[in-house]
C-alpha positions in Angstrom: -0.1 0.0 0.0 1.5 3.3 -1.0 0.3 5.0 2.4 2.5 2.4 4.2 5.4 3.4 2.0 5.3 7.1 2.5 4.2 7.3 6.3 7.6 7.9 7.5 8.3 10.9 5.3 4.6 12.2 4.8 4.8 15.1 7.4 8.2 16.3 5.8 6.6 16.6 2.3 2.9 17.0 1.9 2.5 18.3 5.5 5.1 21.1 5.3 4.3 22.2 1.7 0.7 23.0 2.7 1.2 23.8 6.4 -0.7 27.1 6.5 -3.9 25.4 4.9 -3.6 22.4 7.2 -3.2 24.4 10.4 -6.2 26.5 9.6 -8.3 23.3 8.6 -7.1 21.6 12.0 -8.1 25.0 14.1 -11.5 24.9 12.3 -12.2 21.2 13.2 -11.0 21.8 16.8 -13.5 24.5 17.1 -16.3 22.1 16.5 -15.3 19.7 19.2 -17.1 19.7 22.6 -15.8 18.4 25.8 -18.4 15.6 26.2 -18.1 14.3 22.6 -17.4 10.8 21.6 -15.5 11.2 18.4 -14.5 9.1 15.4 -11.8 10.2 13.1 -11.5 8.4 9.7 -8.3 8.5 7.6 -6.3 9.9 10.4 -2.9 9.5 8.6 -0.1 10.6 10.8 -2.3 12.3 13.3 -2.4 15.9 11.9 -5.9 16.4 13.2 -5.9 13.6 16.0 -3.2 15.2 18.2 -5.1 18.6 18.3 -8.7 17.3 18.9 -7.8 14.4 21.4 -7.3 16.8 24.5 -10.6 18.5 23.6 -13.1 15.6 23.6 -14.2 12.7 26.1 -13.2 9.9 23.7 -11.6 9.6 20.3 -11.2 6.7 18.2 -8.7 7.5 15.2 -8.7 5.1 12.4 -6.9 4.5 9.1 -6.5 1.9 6.5 -2.6 2.1 6.8 -0.8 0.4 9.7 2.2 2.6 9.4 0.3 5.8 9.2 -1.5 4.5 12.4 2.1 3.9 14.0 3.0 7.7 13.3 -0.3 8.7 15.0 0.4 6.4 18.1 3.9 8.1 18.5 2.4 11.7 18.6 -0.5 10.7 21.0 1.1 7.8 22.9 0.1 9.0 26.4 -3.5 10.0 25.6 -5.8 8.0 28.0 -9.0 8.8 25.9 -7.6 7.8 22.5 -8.0 4.5 20.6 -6.1 4.1 17.3 -7.2 1.2 15.2 -7.4 -0.2 11.6 -10.6 0.7 9.7 -11.9 1.1 6.4 -14.0 4.3 5.8 -16.3 2.5 3.4 -17.1 -0.4 5.7 -16.8 0.8 9.3 -17.1 -1.7 12.1 -19.0 0.5 14.6 -22.5 0.4 15.4 -25.3 2.9 14.3 -25.5 6.1 16.1 -22.2 5.5 18.0 -20.5 9.1 17.8 -21.5 12.7 18.5 -18.8 14.0 15.9 -17.3 12.1 12.9 -14.4 13.6 11.2 -12.9 12.5 7.8 -9.9 14.5 6.8 -8.8 15.0 3.3 -9.9 11.4 2.0 -12.9 12.0 -0.1 -11.0 13.3 -3.0 -9.1 10.0 -3.0 -12.1 7.7 -3.2 -13.8 6.4 -6.4 -17.1 5.9 -4.5 -17.5 8.8 -2.1 -20.9 7.9 -1.4 -20.1 4.7 0.4 -17.9 6.5 2.8 -20.3 9.3 3.3 -23.2 6.8 4.1 -20.9 5.3 6.6 -20.1 8.3 8.2 -23.7 9.2 8.4 -24.7 5.7 9.7 -22.3 5.7 12.8 -23.0 9.4 13.7 -26.1 9.9 16.0 -29.0 11.9 14.8 -28.3 15.5 15.3 -24.6 14.9 15.6 -22.0 16.5 13.3 -19.9 15.3 10.4 -17.0 17.5 9.3 -15.5 16.4 6.1 -12.6 18.6 4.6 -10.9 17.7 1.3 -8.5 19.3 -1.1 -10.0 21.2 -4.0 -8.9 23.3 -7.0 -10.0 26.6 -8.3 -12.6 26.8 -11.0 -10.9 26.2 -14.3 -7.6 25.4 -12.8 -5.6 22.4 -14.4 -4.0 19.9 -11.9 -0.9 21.3 -10.4 2.6 19.8 -10.8 2.2 18.7 -7.3 -1.1 16.7 -8.0 0.8 15.3 -11.2 3.7 14.2 -8.9 1.5 12.5 -6.4 -0.4 10.5 -9.1 2.9 9.5 -10.6 4.0 8.3 -7.2 0.8 6.1 -6.9 -1.4 8.5 -4.7 -4.8 7.6 -6.2 -6.4 11.1 -6.5 -9.7 10.2 -8.0 -11.5 13.4 -7.9 -10.3 17.0 -8.7 -13.1 18.7 -6.8 -13.6 22.5 -6.9 -15.7 24.2 -4.1 -18.7 24.1 -6.7 -18.3 20.5 -7.6 -17.7 19.5 -3.9 -21.0 21.4 -2.9 -23.0 19.7 -5.8 -21.6 16.1 -4.6 -23.4 16.5 -1.2 -26.5 18.0 -3.0 -26.7 14.9 -5.3 -26.3 12.6 -2.4 -29.3 14.0 -0.5 -27.4 16.1 2.1 -29.4 19.3 2.8 -28.1 20.6 6.1 -24.5 21.3 5.1 -22.4 24.3 5.4 -19.1 24.9 3.6 -15.9 26.8 4.4 -13.0 27.4 2.1 -9.4 27.6 3.3 -7.4 28.9 0.4 -3.5 28.4 0.0 -1.1 26.5 -2.1 -3.7 23.3 -2.1 -6.9 24.8 -0.9 -9.3 22.8 1.4 -13.0 22.8 1.4 -14.5 21.9 4.7 -18.1 20.3 4.6 -19.9 20.6 8.0 -23.1 18.3 8.2 -25.8 18.3 10.9 -26.6 14.6 10.7 -30.3 13.6 9.8 -30.9 10.0 9.4 -32.1 9.1 5.8 -34.4 6.1 5.2 -31.9 4.6 2.7 -29.1 4.1 5.4 
C-alpha cells in the first residue's frame, strides 16, 4: 500500500508544503469539538488532526487503513488515555449505528472512487443530530491539476476527484444532504470543509 510506504516521510513532504492550509483546517475542526463528545476520526493518517482534537473531547477513536500511518499517530499521541488508534476502512466501518457525536474524515473524499459509500458510513455511525466534518483538498474553477498533483499521481497516490468548491458542494447535494455548510481555506492546495448536521435518511 502506498500509504504504508510514505508514512515515515509524509509530514516532511505533503505536511510542510501545505502547512498554512492544514493548520487553519485543523483549528476549524477543533472549534467544532465539545468536551463531552465521543468522536470518530477516519483516515487519520499521521495524526495531524488527531493530536489537536484528542485533548478536547471525552473519547476519540482514530482510524486509518494504513498500519504505518497509524504507527505515526500513536507516536504523537502515545500518552492519551482517551484515545484508541485502530485499523478501519472508511467505506466499511465496524462501529454500530449512532455511536458518535462527531465524525471527522480529513482529506480523504478526493481519494475515493465511490465517495457515497464513505459518506453513507459516516452518517450511519453518527447519531441523529450529531455533526460530520469532511474537509478535502480542492482546486480553483478552471484550474488544471498542479505539478504537485501530477507528481502525487506519478508516485501512486490515487487522486480520484479533482473537486472545486462548486463540484464538492454538488456532490453533497446529489447525495441528498441538505443541512450542510461549507468553509473554504485557500492556499497552495486549498481545502473545502463540509460540515453536516446529521439527519438519518431512510436509505441508510
